[in-house]
RODO-2510 file (C-alpha; in nm, 4 decimals, decimal comma):
residues 301
     n   res          X          Y          Z
     1     m     2,4973    -1,4888    -4,0148
     2     h     2,7816    -1,2922    -3,8583
     3     k     2,5641    -0,9798    -3,8494
     4     t     2,2880    -1,1726    -3,6707
     5     i     2,5336    -1,2951    -3,4054
     6     f     2,6772    -0,9453    -3,3712
     7     y     2,3351    -0,7798    -3,3213
     8     s     2,2340    -1,0564    -3,0821
     9     k     2,5420    -0,9878    -2,8685
    10     i     2,4715    -0,6150    -2,8745
    11     t     2,1103    -0,6751    -2,7661
    12     w     2,2146    -0,9016    -2,4783
    13     t     2,4843    -0,6548    -2,3705
    14     i     2,2309    -0,3699    -2,3574
    15     f     1,9799    -0,5907    -2,1727
    16     i     2,2359    -0,6982    -1,9096
    17     t     2,3583    -0,3393    -1,8712
    18     v     2,0035    -0,2124    -1,8128
    19     l     1,9438    -0,4845    -1,5543
    20     y     2,2701    -0,4004    -1,3788
    21     l     2,2002    -0,0276    -1,3745
    22     s     1,8448    -0,0918    -1,2538
    23     g     1,9717    -0,3057    -0,9668
    24     f     2,2458    -0,0525    -0,8943
    25     a     1,9907     0,2295    -0,8776
    26     q     1,7680     0,0273    -0,6472
    27     n     2,0566    -0,0334    -0,4073
    28     q     2,1384     0,3355    -0,3780
    29     p     2,0640     0,5043    -0,0433
    30     w     1,7262     0,6691    -0,0093
    31     n     1,7380     1,0379    -0,0995
    32     i     1,4996     1,1628     0,1687
    33     p     1,4415     1,5390     0,1999
    34     p     1,5693     1,6718     0,5365
    35     e     1,2264     1,8025     0,6411
    36     k     1,0756     1,4566     0,5781
    37     s     1,3581     1,2826     0,7634
    38     a     1,3066     1,5065     1,0681
    39     r     0,9352     1,4354     1,0861
    40     k     0,8061     1,2747     1,4083
    41     s     0,4860     1,0915     1,4956
    42     h     0,2200     1,2646     1,7039
    43     i     0,1151     0,9149     1,8173
    44     r     0,3064     0,7887     2,1200
    45     f     0,4398     0,4410     2,0440
    46     t     0,3270     0,1792     2,2947
    47     p     0,2853    -0,2012     2,2919
    48     a    -0,0793    -0,1357     2,1977
    49     t     0,0118     0,0770     1,8927
    50     a     0,2774    -0,1802     1,7948
    51     k     0,0089    -0,4499     1,8028
    52     q    -0,2169    -0,2390     1,5828
    53     g     0,0721    -0,1759     1,3444
    54     q     0,1471    -0,5481     1,3341
    55     d    -0,1955    -0,6137     1,1830
    56     f    -0,1312    -0,3702     0,8953
    57     f     0,2250    -0,4993     0,8548
    58     m     0,1115    -0,8615     0,8243
    59     k    -0,1421    -0,7734     0,5553
    60     n     0,0809    -0,5475     0,3453
    61     c     0,4504    -0,6076     0,4166
    62     t     0,5301    -0,9664     0,5173
    63     s     0,5048    -1,1043     0,1626
    64     c     0,8326    -0,9240     0,0796
    65     h     0,9976    -0,8286     0,4100
    66     g     0,8958    -1,1364     0,6085
    67     i     0,8497    -1,1247     0,9836
    68     p     1,1040    -0,8887     1,1458
    69     g     1,3890    -1,0764     1,3140
    70     k     1,3111    -1,4091     1,1401
    71     n     1,5316    -1,3463     0,8339
    72     n     1,2574    -1,4860     0,6109
    73     n     1,2420    -1,1910     0,3710
    74     l     1,1876    -1,2610     0,0003
    75     k     1,5402    -1,3136    -0,1307
    76     s     1,4354    -1,3693    -0,4924
    77     l     1,3694    -0,9954    -0,5355
    78     k     1,6436    -0,7579    -0,6487
    79     p     1,7316    -0,5743    -0,4381
    80     i     1,6452    -0,8049    -0,1501
    81     p     1,3875    -0,6398     0,0813
    82     p     1,5587    -0,5893     0,4185
    83     d     1,4617    -0,7604     0,7406
    84     l     1,3070    -0,4612     0,9171
    85     a     1,4472    -0,5595     1,2561
    86     s     1,8009    -0,5240     1,1166
    87     p     2,0353    -0,2438     1,2303
    88     g     2,0358    -0,1064     0,8737
    89     t     1,6646    -0,0326     0,9010
    90     q     1,6615     0,0707     1,2661
    91     k     1,9274     0,3379     1,2068
    92     h     1,6722     0,5345     1,0031
    93     t     1,4725     0,8101     1,1709
    94     d     1,0990     0,7739     1,2242
    95     g     1,0517     1,0267     0,9444
    96     d     1,2677     0,8157     0,7117
    97     l     1,0582     0,5047     0,7736
    98     f     0,7321     0,6964     0,7299
    99     y     0,8617     0,8505     0,4052
   100     i     0,9744     0,5137     0,2643
   101     i     0,6368     0,3543     0,3435
   102     t     0,4540     0,6522     0,1947
   103     v     0,6527     0,7077    -0,1258
   104     g     0,8036     0,3683    -0,2113
   105     r     1,0604     0,3058    -0,4851
   106     g     1,1008     0,0424    -0,7565
   107     v     0,9600    -0,2890    -0,6343
   108     m     0,8692    -0,1200    -0,3056
   109     p     0,5168     0,0201    -0,3666
   110     s     0,3775     0,3426    -0,2284
   111     f     0,1248     0,2917     0,0512
   112     a    -0,0013     0,6508     0,0503
   113     s    -0,3338     0,5452    -0,1029
   114     v    -0,3497     0,2094     0,0784
   115     l    -0,2855     0,3073     0,4416
   116     s    -0,3915     0,6287     0,6129
   117     e    -0,1334     0,8515     0,7798
   118     e    -0,2218     0,7088     1,1217
   119     q    -0,1968     0,3505     0,9931
   120     r     0,1487     0,4201     0,8453
   121     w     0,2670     0,5576     1,1807
   122     l     0,1314     0,2433     1,3488
   123     v     0,3432     0,0335     1,1118
   124     v     0,6470     0,2428     1,2130
   125     s     0,5545     0,1749     1,5768
   126     y     0,5579    -0,1999     1,5068
   127     i     0,8957    -0,1787     1,3315
   128     r     1,0400     0,0199     1,6242
   129     s     0,9252    -0,2454     1,8725
   130     f     1,2185    -0,4623     1,7555
   131     d     1,4781    -0,2058     1,8654
   132     k     1,5234    -0,2302     2,2434
   133     a     1,7434     0,0809     2,2505
   134     y     1,4880     0,2979     2,0667
   135     k     1,3559     0,6073     2,2458
   136     q     1,0779     0,7980     2,0771
   137     q     1,0580     1,1721     2,0383
   138     v     0,6897     1,2562     2,0017
   139     s     0,5857     1,5394     1,7718
   140     r     0,4096     1,8422     1,9169
   141     f     0,1858     1,8483     1,6110
   142     d    -0,1828     1,8856     1,6957
   143     p    -0,3877     1,6483     1,4758
   144     n    -0,6993     1,8558     1,5462
   145     k    -0,5601     2,1192     1,3100
   146     a    -0,6501     1,8908     1,0205
   147     k    -1,0163     1,9673     1,0890
   148     l    -0,9569     2,3244     0,9720
   149     v    -0,8656     2,2103     0,6199
   150     h    -1,1370     2,1842     0,3547
   151     v    -1,1207     2,0249     0,0111
   152     e    -1,3322     2,1127    -0,2904
   153     m    -1,3278     1,9280    -0,6246
   154     e    -1,4110     2,0853    -0,9579
   155     y    -1,4115     1,9050    -1,2932
   156     d    -1,3374     2,0855    -1,6187
   157     s    -1,5182     1,8710    -1,8773
   158     l    -1,3618     2,0539    -2,1734
   159     a    -1,0010     2,0159    -2,0561
   160     r    -1,0818     1,6835    -1,8834
   161     k    -0,9020     1,7964    -1,5719
   162     l    -0,9983     1,7691    -1,2085
   163     v    -0,9051     2,0638    -0,9896
   164     a    -0,8691     2,0102    -0,6154
   165     v    -0,8994     2,3357    -0,4206
   166     i    -0,7523     2,3262    -0,0691
   167     y    -0,8157     2,5986     0,1837
   168     v    -0,8072     2,6567     0,5581
   169     g    -1,1138     2,7937     0,7295
   170     k    -1,0049     3,0077     1,0210
   171     d    -1,0880     3,3466     1,1675
   172     n    -1,4170     3,3423     0,9714
   173     r    -1,2360     3,3434     0,6368
   174     n    -1,0981     3,0914     0,3897
   175     v    -0,7222     3,0988     0,3299
   176     p    -0,5795     2,9029     0,0306
   177     l    -0,3345     2,6323     0,1399
   178     g    -0,0388     2,6648    -0,0959
   179     n     0,2691     2,4450    -0,1430
   180     s     0,1018     2,1327    -0,0020
   181     e     0,1328     1,7845    -0,1504
   182     v    -0,1890     1,6530    -0,3034
   183     g    -0,2565     1,3040    -0,4366
   184     l    -0,5577     1,1885    -0,6365
   185     s    -0,6980     0,8360    -0,6478
   186     v    -1,0193     0,6494    -0,7225
   187     k    -1,1648     0,3796    -0,4983
   188     r    -1,1598     0,0312    -0,6511
   189     y    -1,2563    -0,3111    -0,5158
   190     f    -0,9059    -0,4027    -0,3971
   191     g    -0,7657    -0,0624    -0,3011
   192     n    -0,7327     0,2838    -0,4459
   193     y    -0,6209     0,3439    -0,8047
   194     q    -0,3782     0,6350    -0,8164
   195     v    -0,4495     0,8980    -1,0805
   196     g    -0,1391     1,0788    -1,2046
   197     s     0,1471     1,1757    -0,9772
   198     v     0,1511     1,3729    -0,6531
   199     s     0,1119     1,7441    -0,7200
   200     k     0,1606     2,0619    -0,5171
   201     t    -0,0952     2,3337    -0,4637
   202     n    -0,0294     2,6783    -0,6118
   203     e    -0,0800     3,0104    -0,4333
   204     r    -0,4565     2,9759    -0,4898
   205     g    -0,4572     2,6369    -0,3164
   206     e    -0,5237     2,4528    -0,6437
   207     a    -0,3803     2,1210    -0,7635
   208     v    -0,4691     2,0152    -1,1197
   209     f    -0,4877     1,6533    -1,2417
   210     d    -0,5548     1,4958    -1,5809
   211     f    -0,8506     1,2680    -1,5175
   212     p    -0,8840     0,9481    -1,7259
   213     t    -1,1960     0,9137    -1,9395
   214     n    -1,2033     0,5333    -1,9476
   215     l    -1,2613     0,4515    -1,5801
   216     p    -1,5647     0,2274    -1,5231
   217     g    -1,8147     0,3563    -1,2687
   218     d    -2,1409     0,2245    -1,1314
   219     k    -2,4534     0,1966    -1,3463
   220     d    -2,4899     0,5769    -1,3321
   221     g    -2,1204     0,6413    -1,4027
   222     n    -2,0369     0,7477    -1,0484
   223     v    -1,6862     0,6916    -0,9084
   224     q    -1,5546     0,7682    -0,5604
   225     v    -1,2738     1,0214    -0,5980
   226     v    -1,0228     1,0488    -0,3131
   227     v    -0,8093     1,3607    -0,2616
   228     t    -0,5283     1,3210    -0,0066
   229     v    -0,3513     1,6325     0,1218
   230     n    -0,0192     1,6240     0,3082
   231     d     0,0876     1,9446     0,4780
   232     g     0,3636     2,0109     0,7290
   233     t     0,1368     2,2192     0,9510
   234     y    -0,1984     2,0454     0,9206
   235     g    -0,0942     1,6850     0,8625
   236     e    -0,2792     1,4490     0,6302
   237     i    -0,6343     1,5226     0,5185
   238     q    -0,8417     1,2910     0,3018
   239     s    -1,1622     1,3871     0,1272
   240     v    -1,3880     1,1443    -0,0636
   241     r    -1,6595     1,2510    -0,3077
   242     k    -1,8844     1,0627    -0,5457
   243     l    -1,8613     1,2207    -0,8903
   244     r    -2,0170     1,1185    -1,2212
   245     l    -1,6883     1,0918    -1,4105
   246     g    -1,6810     0,7214    -1,5020
   247     i    -1,8273     0,5047    -1,7748
   248     p    -2,1706     0,3723    -1,6722
   249     t    -2,1203     0,0031    -1,5993
   250     d    -2,3963    -0,2242    -1,4776
   251     r    -2,1982    -0,5189    -1,3460
   252     p    -2,2909    -0,7540    -1,0625
   253     a    -2,0897    -0,7094    -0,7439
   254     l    -1,7796    -0,9271    -0,7189
   255     t    -1,9195    -1,0963    -0,4093
   256     s    -2,2414    -1,1927    -0,5884
   257     q    -2,0633    -1,4508    -0,8035
   258     r    -1,8626    -1,7589    -0,7217
   259     s    -1,4983    -1,6578    -0,6884
   260     m    -1,1759    -1,7377    -0,5020
   261     w    -1,2090    -1,4361    -0,2711
   262     n    -1,5727    -1,4960    -0,1761
   263     v    -1,7210    -1,6680     0,1279
   264     v    -1,7281    -2,0495     0,1476
   265     t    -2,0835    -2,0777     0,0163
   266     k    -1,9832    -1,8723    -0,2917
   267     a    -1,6498    -2,0471    -0,3579
   268     p    -1,5988    -2,2074    -0,7046
   269     v    -1,7602    -2,5507    -0,7353
   270     w    -1,4330    -2,7124    -0,8477
   271     l    -1,2585    -2,5755    -0,5387
   272     l    -1,5277    -2,7154    -0,3091
   273     l    -1,5016    -3,0543    -0,4812
   274     v    -1,1200    -3,0574    -0,4561
   275     y    -1,1355    -2,9563    -0,0895
   276     t    -1,3967    -3,2237    -0,0136
   277     f    -1,1925    -3,4873    -0,1986
   278     c    -0,8742    -3,3939    -0,0070
   279     v    -1,0586    -3,4103     0,3264
   280     l    -1,2003    -3,7536     0,2379
   281     v    -0,8536    -3,8779     0,1334
   282     v    -0,7024    -3,7601     0,4638
   283     l    -0,9833    -3,9131     0,6697
   284     g    -0,9623    -4,2341     0,4653
   285     s    -0,5863    -4,2506     0,5241
   286     f    -0,6340    -4,2136     0,8984
   287     g    -0,9058    -4,4780     0,8908
   288     y    -0,6806    -4,7160     0,6964
   289     i    -0,3936    -4,6612     0,9437
   290     f    -0,6151    -4,7200     1,2484
   291     f    -0,7692    -5,0289     1,0878
   292     n    -0,4245    -5,1797     1,0259
   293     l    -0,3113    -5,0943     1,3786
   294     y    -0,6219    -5,2715     1,5056
   295     k    -0,5402    -5,5810     1,2933
   296     i    -0,1778    -5,5818     1,4176
   297     r    -0,2923    -5,5557     1,7785
   298     k    -0,5414    -5,8386     1,7277
   299     i    -0,2736    -6,0662     1,5739
   300     t    -0,0198    -5,9963     1,8506
   301     n    -0,2768    -6,0732     2,1176
***
């Protein structure tokens, strides 16, 4: 009995310690590499870009951070997601904010495979619109350079590895793009599924990924593979290819069946019935109220 109590206390002590250390780690300052912190947007921030960024922010960020300046962030999370209009957030550089959105940490997800580079900068533009003292320094980076970068994908069926080969086509020759960050993901219904961790190209411009063998594809086994390259000189490049690397799966499209996320005509029957019932109850309540008001008016007259 005493041993059981003793081991129970030890277990709870370890559990509480892990929770504390996890929360402590989450509250630590972001360790952002200097070159990432110094990064600037090539997009000039304007009210128009802030409005565009607001659309992406509302879809992806408000559930945790709330609306900037309203202090309605989700306080049940640990650590509490900051109100992004706060001085603590606004003191970060543009590169810091872009890095945090891109990489994520803990409960803060990475949006590298959800939002494009331009969309992430638009979100930064929206966040900056809440700082009246902010003055932007626009990058001299030429986004047209990204057009020089080419991506090839090769699959080694024996090793079950996918090799992404990145090179720059210039001066009538192909030059391998080394030391660039490369991410691999597969397109799914509700966003991209990240495969492995971000890798860096070697001197031959190659980045190697272990590719899962249990991913469902279409009826022919095709999946859409997305390679995303981030380079300090050429920016972000994304290449999408359809490869037969999945398990052949002949399933009806999600929108062909009744489901919560479908259009009204394809909503679940029970949901339509509940909605209709609620509407009838509300209309009946209004009718009952107006009928009684009519009776009261008739009596008083």
